[in-house]
Structure formats: structure tokens, C-alpha cells
C-alpha positions as CSV (number, residue, x, y, z in Angstrom):
1,M,-44.3,39.0,170.9
2,L,-46.8,39.2,174.4
3,T,-46.5,41.5,176.9
4,R,-47.9,41.4,180.7
5,S,-50.0,43.0,181.7
6,V,-49.0,45.5,184.0
7,K,-52.5,44.5,187.0
8,N,-51.1,40.8,187.1
9,P,-52.9,39.1,188.4
10,I,-56.1,40.3,187.0
11,I,-57.9,37.7,188.8
12,S,-56.8,36.0,192.2
13,R,-58.7,33.4,194.6
14,K,-58.8,37.1,196.7
15,D,-61.6,38.3,193.3
16,V,-63.1,35.0,194.7
17,P,-66.7,35.6,196.1
18,N,-67.6,33.5,199.7
19,I,-70.6,31.0,197.9
20,Y,-71.6,28.8,200.7
21,P,-71.4,26.6,200.9
22,N,-69.4,25.0,198.1
23,A,-66.9,27.9,197.4
24,V,-65.7,29.6,200.5
25,D,-62.1,31.8,201.0
26,V,-61.4,29.1,197.8
27,S,-57.8,28.0,197.3
28,S,-57.5,29.1,193.5
29,V,-58.5,30.5,190.1
30,F,-56.9,30.0,186.7
31,N,-57.1,29.1,183.2
32,P,-60.1,30.6,181.8
33,G,-62.3,30.4,178.3
34,A,-62.7,34.1,177.4
35,I,-64.9,36.0,174.4
36,K,-66.6,38.8,173.9
37,Y,-69.7,39.7,173.9
38,N,-72.4,42.7,173.7
39,G,-69.3,44.9,174.2
40,K,-68.3,43.0,176.8
41,Y,-65.7,40.8,178.4
42,I,-66.6,37.8,179.7
43,L,-64.2,34.5,181.7
44,L,-65.1,31.5,182.4
45,L,-63.0,30.2,185.6
46,R,-61.5,27.0,187.2
47,V,-61.7,27.6,190.2
48,Q,-60.7,25.3,193.2
49,N,-62.6,25.0,196.8
50,R,-60.3,24.1,199.9
51,G,-61.6,20.4,199.3
52,R,-60.3,20.5,195.9
53,E,-62.9,20.4,194.2
54,T,-63.8,22.5,191.2
55,F,-65.7,25.0,189.7
56,I,-67.1,27.0,186.9
57,M,-67.5,31.0,188.0
58,Q,-67.8,33.8,185.3
59,A,-66.2,37.4,185.2
60,E,-67.6,40.2,183.9
61,S,-65.1,43.2,182.0
62,A,-66.1,46.3,179.9
63,N,-62.4,47.4,179.6
64,G,-60.9,43.3,179.0
65,V,-58.9,44.2,182.6
66,D,-60.4,45.2,185.4
67,F,-63.0,41.7,186.3
68,K,-66.1,40.7,188.8
69,V,-66.5,37.5,189.6
70,A,-69.9,36.7,189.9
71,D,-71.3,35.0,193.2
72,K,-72.7,32.2,191.6
73,I,-71.6,29.0,190.8
74,V,-72.1,28.2,186.6
75,V,-75.0,25.9,186.7
76,F,-74.9,23.2,183.2
77,N,-78.7,22.5,183.1
78,G,-78.9,18.7,181.7
79,L,-75.5,17.5,183.2
80,E,-77.1,16.1,186.0
81,K,-78.8,13.5,183.9
82,I,-74.9,11.9,183.5
83,K,-75.3,8.1,185.1
84,E,-71.7,8.1,186.0
85,K,-69.3,10.3,188.6
86,I,-68.5,13.1,187.7
87,Y,-65.2,14.9,189.5
88,H,-64.1,17.8,188.2
89,I,-65.5,19.6,185.5
90,Y,-62.5,22.2,184.5
91,D,-60.5,24.0,181.5
92,A,-63.3,25.9,179.8
93,R,-62.8,27.1,176.3
94,I,-65.6,29.3,174.5
95,T,-66.6,29.1,170.7
96,K,-68.9,31.6,168.5
97,L,-70.3,29.3,166.1
98,E,-73.0,29.8,163.8
99,N,-74.4,32.9,166.0
100,K,-75.1,30.7,169.5
101,Y,-71.8,30.0,172.0
102,Y,-70.5,26.8,172.6
103,V,-68.6,25.9,176.4
104,L,-66.4,22.6,175.8
105,F,-64.6,22.2,178.9
106,A,-63.4,18.2,180.6
107,M,-64.3,16.5,182.7
108,D,-63.0,14.5,185.1
109,M,-64.7,10.8,185.6
110,D,-64.0,6.9,186.2
111,D,-62.0,6.2,183.0
112,G,-60.5,9.1,182.6
113,C,-60.9,12.2,181.3
114,K,-63.8,13.6,179.1
115,L,-64.9,16.2,177.2
116,G,-68.5,18.2,177.5
117,L,-70.2,20.3,175.1
118,A,-72.5,23.2,176.1
119,K,-74.2,25.8,174.8
120,T,-75.5,29.4,175.9
121,E,-77.2,32.4,174.1
122,S,-77.3,34.8,176.4
123,F,-74.5,34.1,179.2
124,E,-76.9,33.7,181.9
125,E,-78.0,30.1,181.4
126,Y,-76.0,27.4,179.6
127,E,-77.3,23.6,178.7
128,F,-75.1,21.2,178.6
129,L,-75.8,18.8,175.2
130,G,-73.8,16.7,176.3
131,I,-70.2,14.1,176.5
132,I,-68.7,13.6,173.0
133,S,-65.7,12.5,173.2
134,E,-63.7,8.7,174.0
135,G,-60.9,7.7,175.5
136,D,-59.0,9.5,177.8
137,V,-58.9,13.6,176.0
138,R,-58.3,16.5,176.5
139,N,-58.2,20.4,175.4
140,G,-61.1,20.1,173.7
141,V,-61.2,23.6,171.2
142,L,-64.1,24.3,168.9
143,F,-63.2,25.8,165.2
144,P,-65.7,28.7,165.2
145,E,-67.2,28.1,161.0
146,K,-67.6,25.2,159.7
147,I,-64.8,24.2,157.1
148,N,-66.0,21.6,154.2
149,G,-68.8,21.0,155.2
150,K,-68.2,20.1,158.8
151,Y,-67.9,21.1,162.0
152,L,-64.1,20.8,163.5
153,R,-62.0,20.1,166.6
154,L,-58.3,21.2,168.1
155,D,-58.4,17.8,171.0
156,R,-55.5,16.2,172.4
157,P,-55.3,12.2,174.2
158,N,-53.9,12.1,176.7
159,K,-51.3,8.7,175.9
160,V,-49.0,10.3,178.3
161,Q,-48.6,10.0,182.5
162,L,-46.7,13.0,183.5
163,E,-44.1,12.5,186.8
164,G,-45.7,13.6,189.5
165,G,-48.0,14.9,187.3
166,P,-51.8,14.2,185.6
167,S,-52.1,12.3,182.7
168,S,-50.5,14.5,179.3
169,G,-50.3,13.8,175.1
170,N,-47.8,14.6,172.8
171,T,-50.3,15.0,170.0
172,I,-53.1,17.9,168.9
173,C,-56.4,16.0,166.7
174,L,-58.1,16.9,164.7
175,S,-61.7,15.8,164.5
176,E,-65.1,16.2,162.2
177,S,-68.4,15.6,163.4
178,E,-71.8,16.5,161.1
179,D,-73.7,17.5,164.3
180,L,-71.8,18.8,167.3
181,L,-71.9,15.7,169.0
182,K,-70.5,12.5,168.1
183,W,-67.4,12.8,166.7
184,K,-64.3,11.0,165.0
185,T,-60.2,11.9,164.5
186,V,-59.3,12.6,161.4
187,K,-55.8,13.2,161.4
188,S,-53.1,13.6,163.6
189,V,-51.7,17.6,163.0
190,M,-49.2,18.1,165.6
191,S,-47.3,16.9,167.8
192,G,-44.4,17.8,171.0
193,R,-40.5,18.4,169.9
194,F,-39.0,16.0,172.1
195,H,-35.9,17.6,174.1
196,Y,-37.2,20.8,173.8
197,W,-39.8,23.0,174.8
198,D,-42.8,21.7,173.6
199,E,-42.0,18.0,174.6
200,N,-45.8,17.0,175.6
201,I,-48.4,19.7,174.0
202,G,-51.7,20.8,173.4
203,S,-54.7,23.4,171.8
204,G,-55.3,26.4,173.9
205,P,-57.7,28.7,172.6
206,T,-60.1,29.2,170.0
207,P,-58.2,29.4,166.6
208,I,-58.8,33.1,165.2
209,K,-59.0,33.1,161.1
210,T,-56.8,35.3,159.0
211,R,-55.5,35.7,155.8
212,E,-52.6,33.6,156.2
213,G,-54.8,31.2,157.8
214,W,-55.7,29.6,161.4
215,L,-53.9,31.3,164.0
216,H,-53.0,28.5,166.8
217,I,-52.0,29.0,170.7
218,Y,-50.6,25.8,172.4
219,H,-49.4,25.1,175.4
220,G,-46.5,22.9,175.1
221,V,-44.5,21.6,178.6
222,A,-41.0,20.7,178.5
223,T,-40.5,17.5,180.7
224,H,-36.3,16.7,180.8
225,F,-35.8,18.9,183.4
226,A,-35.7,17.1,186.8
227,S,-37.2,19.4,189.5
228,S,-39.8,20.8,187.1
229,N,-43.1,20.5,183.7
230,I,-42.1,23.3,182.6
231,Y,-45.7,24.7,180.8
232,Q,-45.0,27.7,177.7
233,A,-47.4,28.7,175.2
234,G,-46.7,28.8,171.4
235,V,-48.3,29.2,168.3
236,S,-48.6,28.0,165.2
237,L,-51.2,28.7,162.0
238,L,-53.0,25.7,160.6
239,D,-54.5,26.0,157.2
240,L,-57.4,27.8,156.4
241,N,-59.6,24.2,154.2
242,D,-57.3,21.5,156.2
243,P,-56.0,22.9,159.5
244,S,-54.6,19.3,159.6
245,I,-51.9,21.3,157.7
246,V,-49.6,22.9,159.7
247,L,-48.1,26.3,157.6
248,A,-45.6,27.4,160.6
249,R,-45.2,26.9,163.8
250,G,-43.0,28.4,166.1
251,R,-39.3,27.3,167.6
252,Y,-39.8,29.5,170.4
253,N,-42.6,29.4,172.6
254,I,-44.1,33.4,172.8
255,L,-44.5,32.6,176.8
256,E,-43.0,31.4,179.5
257,P,-43.1,31.3,183.7
258,R,-40.9,34.3,184.5
259,E,-43.1,36.5,186.8
260,M,-43.2,35.7,190.5
261,Y,-46.9,34.0,190.6
262,E,-46.2,32.1,187.2
263,L,-42.9,30.0,188.7
264,T,-44.6,29.5,192.8
265,G,-48.3,28.2,192.6
266,Q,-49.8,25.4,193.2
267,V,-48.5,23.9,190.7
268,Q,-44.5,25.2,189.8
269,N,-43.6,27.2,186.4
270,V,-46.2,27.5,184.5
271,V,-48.4,29.5,181.8
272,F,-51.0,28.5,180.1
273,P,-53.1,29.8,177.9
274,S,-57.2,29.1,177.6
275,G,-58.8,31.9,176.2
276,M,-58.3,34.8,173.4
277,V,-60.0,37.9,172.1
278,V,-58.9,39.7,169.3
279,E,-60.4,43.4,168.7
280,D,-61.0,43.5,165.6
281,Y,-62.1,42.1,162.4
282,D,-62.7,42.5,158.6
283,D,-66.2,42.7,156.8
284,E,-65.5,38.7,156.0
285,G,-64.9,38.0,159.4
286,F,-60.8,37.5,158.8
287,A,-58.8,39.1,161.2
288,L,-56.9,42.5,161.0
289,T,-53.5,42.1,161.1
290,D,-53.0,44.7,162.9
291,S,-55.6,44.0,165.6
292,K,-55.0,44.1,169.3
293,V,-55.3,40.2,170.7
294,L,-55.5,39.8,174.9
295,V,-54.8,35.6,175.3
296,Y,-55.7,35.7,179.5
297,Y,-54.5,32.7,180.7
298,G,-53.7,30.7,183.9
299,A,-51.0,31.2,186.0
300,A,-49.4,27.9,188.5
301,D,-52.5,26.7,188.6
302,T,-53.4,29.4,191.2
303,V,-54.2,32.6,189.4
304,V,-55.1,34.5,185.7
305,G,-53.2,36.4,184.5
306,L,-53.0,39.1,180.7
307,A,-51.0,39.3,178.4
308,V,-51.4,41.2,174.7
309,S,-50.1,41.2,170.9
310,T,-51.2,41.9,167.7
311,V,-52.7,39.2,165.2
312,K,-48.5,40.4,162.8
313,E,-46.8,39.5,165.8
314,L,-48.6,36.7,166.7
315,I,-47.9,35.1,163.1
316,E,-44.7,36.5,163.0
317,A,-43.9,34.4,165.8
318,S,-45.4,31.6,164.2
319,K,-43.1,31.7,161.1
320,Q,-39.9,32.1,163.4
């Protein structure tokens, strides 16, 4: 269902230019948000330095495979107005919405993980719009259009503490907003399946509109192994008019750690889907079933991988 690029990992720490003083000889680069803009592929990368500080950096490609990382750290203008201490900004998801590009990312703060929102029109400058969550929440991703007059997002409250790892959660929720800034949880969408590959779950890239429903790739964590939590990728199909309704959800993962760069690194046994580009749409904005799909993922919290499929194959996988 997903075929790894022969060039994997497509980005590693060696591809990140030295930026003094904060990003020199960095330790890792992973979990990219992805978008296609003006014919070019853009990734917003999670980069970690040797002090385990985290930054967002941008990479660009003409073919979606060979990327050049820009020699600057992304600045979210207005973020300096936040009075509370922000320890890390990471795991950006990019959504085109109403002819603007929104970046939703995680922010580690004293009282847990928050969701931050920024926008850009050119990927040259980014405007920070605010903190848009309460409580400890992660894996937020916007839908690319209003549904029934409301902005919608998927998110995942952190209510589970992984042994030897970060806080996590076993339920993806649907939230709605009138203005993209104030949000309320509407319904639960899907929960983890105890004792199987996706006991704890969280949304991945921006959902894709297809004739059969919203194509939704998510990550699942198998926690019942004595030595490791295993992060994998799966796929589901959500109702177009009410995305809290799950039309189909694959029984099997569509990508799991198998290659050495996925099995070993900062965190072993991880594939973490976070960016997706669908190449072809019809005139009404629906992804074509035979369209190529590029899925970008973090591998072992250390490098960036690319796996390729089609819309048709992913929809079929959701129904298995």
C-alpha cells in the first residue's frame, strides 16, 4: 500500500546546514509537514539540536524527493508576545484553506502540550495567530475547507502516559470553530484498539477530500510489547459532511518499522506520518482515484522518509 522511496531517508541531519549559534551539527530532523506550492514541494521540518532544543526549518524540492534545506530557522512573527515559556515547537501540519496556508503545530509548555496556529501566503514569512487549544492536546490538523459553515480540525487529547515515553492518547476528536482561534470539542471520532497495532492513536497529515470520504492517515502505537512502543501508520475514511463518522478503518497498518533507519535512532521502531501531497484533483476539488500520493514521515525520530501510494490503494486499504 505504501512503497518506500529508494532514496530513503530523503533528509538526514547531514542535510541540515549549520546555523549559528542554535543549529550546528544537529542531532536529528523528522516529522515534516508537507504541501505543494507553485509547483514546488515544501516541507516544514522538526529539527533538534545537540541541546535537544527543537526548531522548525523549511526544505524545498522540484520533484518531491530531492530536498534542499534552507539555511535559516522559521520565525513565527508574533510568537514573542506569548508570556508563558515555550520549550519546543514541533510537528507542523500544513493546510491550504481559503487561499491561505495554515500551519498547526505542537508547543511544549509548563502546563502541557498546546496547539499553535500560524499562517503564510508565500512561505517567506509566517504570522503567529495564537494558541488554539486548552488542556494537553497534540496531533492537531485542520480540514482544508469549512464543513457546514464551521472550521473543523482533528486533535488528540494527551491522557495516557507511555512507559519510558511522552504522554499520548487513545482517542482522536473532532473540534469546531467559527474563527480558527476559539475551538470546542464536538465528538470523538475513533479510539485505539486494545492489544492491536493501534492502541494509542493520533492524526497525521491533512485529510484529503475524495468522492468516497475524507482520506485520513493516522499513526498508531502498539504498547503491549515489553521492550518498545511501536509506531505505525494506518488509514481511515471519514464522512464528507460529518467527519466524526468513520466510514472505514483499515484492520492492518499501511506502514511499519522495517528498515534500519526506522528501527534504530533516537526512538527505536517509529514511522510517524505527518505530511502528504496528492498530485491530482478534479475541477470540484476531489482527489482523483488514480492520483499519486506522497507520504512524508519521521523515522526513528531521527530522519525523514518518503513512501508512495495512490488514492485508490489507500481507500482500498481503509476497507480491509
